N, C-alpha and C positions, 0 to 999 in steps of 0.2 A: 544184707544176709537176712532173709525171709523165711520164717518156714512155716510156710501157711496162714497168711490172713486171712479173715472172716469176710465176706461180704457186708459191708455196711447196712443194707434194706433189712437183711433179716433181724440184725440188734439195736436199730436202730438208736444211732449213737450219730454226734457229733462227726463231721468230716476235718476236721482239725479241732488240731486241740494246741494254746499257747502255755507252756512251761514258764514257769515263772522262780529263775533261779535263784538259790538265796544262799549258794554255798560260799561267797565272799563275804557275805556278811551272817547270816545265821549261822554257817557252816562253822565258818573259821573263828566267832567268838568262844566257841564253845572247845576252842583246843588248847591243851597246854602249851606247845609251843607257837610263839609269836612269831611267824614267820618275817622278813622283812621287807618291804613294800616297793622293792625291784620285782620281785616272786608273785606278792598281789596281784599288780600291775598286769605282771605276764598271765596269770592266773583270768583274771579279767578277760584280758584278750584274747585267750585261748577257747572262751566260752563264747563270743562270739562271732570267732571264726569256725568253732562248730556249729554256729546259726541260730545262736541263743538271738531274741529281740525281747528280751527284758533279762536284768542281771541285777541283781540288788548290790551296790556294789562295796557301800558301808555305813556304818552308823557313828554320827553325831550328836555321841553319847558322852561324860564326862573320864578321861581316862581311870579315873580311881575305882570304877565298876565294872567297867568292859575293857583292861587294858590292852585285849587283841584289836581295839578299834581305834587305837590313841593317836594313829599317822594317818585320820580320813584325811582331813585337809590336803597333804601330802599327796597322798594314793589317787585323790580326783585330781591334782593336777599334771600325773601321771599318764592318768586314762586318756587316750586316744579315742576322742567319742566318736562313732561312727554312726550317720546320717540313719533313722530310720530302725536305733536302737536304743531303749530305754533301760537308764542308770539309775533308778529309785536306790534313796538312803532313807536310813531310821532317824528319825528325829525324837527325842522323846519329849519335850518343852518346845516353848519358845524360841529359847534361846539357842538352842539346836539348830531352830528352823531359819533363824538369822545366820547364823554360819553358813550354811545351805546356800540360802539364796544370796549370799555374797560371792559362793563362786559359783552362781548359775545351774544348780541345781535342778531339774525340771519337773521329776518327781519323786515324794516323802511320802514316809509310813510313819502312823504313830502305833505305840503296842499297848494294848489294854487286855483286861483279864474280866474273863464274866464271873469269875469267883472274885469271894471278901478275902478270903487267904491269899490266895496269888495275889493278890492283887496290894495287898498289904506285905510281904514278905518280896516283890517285885519293883513295886513302885514306893510302896513307902506311903500307900494311899490308899481309902476306901475306892470302890469302885464309884459312885457320885464324884469322890474328887478327885479321880483321874480322870474323870468324861469333862470338871470343871477344866480342866490343866487343857484338855485336847481341843477345848470349842475354840478358844484365841488363836490355836495352830493352824486347825485346819481354818477356819475363815480367814485368817491371814495367808495360807499357802492361795485355797481359792479363789480369793483378791487377784493373787499373783497369777491367776490361769496355769497353776500347777494340778495335778494329779493328785490325790488322796488318798492312799492305803488305809486301813484299819485293821489291824490285826487284831482281832479276840482269841486268846487263848484260852483254854483249859474249858473248850467248847462241849467237851462227853465226858471229863471225869477229871478229878482234882485230887491229888494223891492225900491228903487233908480231909476234902468235903466228901470224898463218894465219888457216885456217881451224880451229873449237873443235869437237873430236869430241864425239858425241852424249853418250858415255859420262860426260865434263866437267860438262856441263850437267844431266844427272843429280845426278850425287851429291851437286854444290852445291846444286844443288835441294831434293834429297833434304834435306839437312841445315839450310835453310833452314827448309824446313815442319817439321819436327821440333824447332826452334825454339819454335813455337807462332804460326808468320803465320799470320792468316788467309785470304790471300790471295799470289799470285806472280805480279808480271810478267817475262815475257820478254821481255828488249831485245832489237832487232836493233842493236846502237848506233850502228854504222859502214853500216848499209844494206844489207848486202850477199846476206843470204837467198832463196831462191827456194823458191819451194811444195814441192819436194821435201825441202829440210833442217826447214821446217816441220814439214812430217807427219810426218817420224822422231823429233825431237825433242818434239813432242807425244803421237805414239805412246810413247814413254818413259817421259813421267812418265805418263802415264795406264796406264798398264801398270804403274807400280811402288808405284799404289795414289793418288798424289794425283787426289783429284776434278776432274773437267774445269771444275765450275762453281767452282773457287778459282784458276781459272787464264787470266790477262789476258798478250794481245800486244802489246807495245806497238815498231811498225814505221815505221822513217826508209826515204826514198824514194830512196836514194843511186843507184840501178840501175832507179829506176821500178817496181819489184815490189812495192811496199805495200801494194797493193790486191787483187792477186794473191796475197800471203802471208794478207792480211786471208781472203779465201776460202777458202781453204786452212783456217785455224782457223775459220772457222765451219761448214765440213762435219765439224771433227773434236767441233763441240759449243762450241766457244768463246765464251760470250754477253757478254766485258767483252774492249771495244777502247778501247787508249791512245789520241789523238789531242790536236792542239792547236790552237786557232783560228786560221785565217790562215794553217798549217803552220811556226807558232814553232818557234824551239828548234834542239836539236843535241844537242852534246855539248863544253863547254871544256877538257875533257881527252882528247880524242879528234878533233885536225884534220881526221880525215876524214868528219866526221860530218856528215850535210846538217840538213835541216829535219825535224823530226816530220810523221806523216799530218797532211795537213791535218785539221781536223773537217768541214769544208764536202766536199769531193772524200770523205771516209767517207759522209757521210749522203748524196752523189748518188748511192753505190754503192747503200747499205743501202735505200736509199728507190728505189731500182729492183730491188730484187729483193723487194719489197714487204715489209719489216722493220722493225717499229716501232719507231721509238728515244723518240718526243715530244718532239725537237726541230728547232725550227722555223729551216730551211734559209735560209729570205730573213734574219730576224733573227742568225742567226749570220756571213751576210754583210756584213749594216749594221756587224754589230759589228767585223767584223774590215777593214774598210774604214776605220771609224773609230780603231782603233787603228795603222791604219798610219799612219795620218796625225801622229798623238800619235813614232811610230817615226822618220818623217821617209822612208819606202820603203814600196814597196809590197808588195803580200802573194804569195809564191810561190804558193799555191793555181791552180790552173787553173783549179777550178769559181768562187773570190771574183772572178776575173780574167774569167771569162765573164758571170759575175750581175751585175756591177758595174754594169755603165752601164744 
């Protein structure tokens, strides 16, 4: 189904985009319902069947902090790893990395903040202390040949500190990049970004020498700006967009954060621009309807709602 894609030559947009699917990790970790591990494994399998080449599978954190991810090892052993598909996992520290390495994980991510308040609330550390904690994790992972994504939360606004200066984002992003991360994901954790702010942040990072091909964006749709912000990022050359099946997720440590950008809404947007993703929208809608049934609630995705019938 396609209602009028626009020629790329007129818009100067990338011809193909990678959707970094965060539903099984970032999406489910914020749900009050803890799904059986068999359902999680089927969720991952459905995402791969729909055409995803990157599916963030789980998080190797202490179950005290994120009980929804307590079955990480069991889930990993149940996943039928498909050649050509990446299955990153979030690791908070060296202990989490060791758990991942023992299972043969090949891609990991660390989660930091550009603001002090959120860093203390989320990691119980200052920004400096969190970067010190990440340093050996990134070094060890890179030595083992793993890809390492660095998540940077609160890149556009913080519920306690307000608007975040571009210079602050640049400072922390540069430090994270120098640790050895292979990709940086810029998070609009509470969904306050606008296209002008997105443009300014991306310009700053690209001008500093961070390759645009190593930058991803992670938008929330609190003010309905996620797709407009995505289009801005595409114009800047970004080709990796984070999204969550059915719009699952938010942030358990930032009460004002609404759901992630829905994968289905993003697909409708990208396919309408003539941008290839390799993902079957119909299969994604069916997957999100199936998952919503198991969660006991409907999907907030407008595209899922429109196409589910």
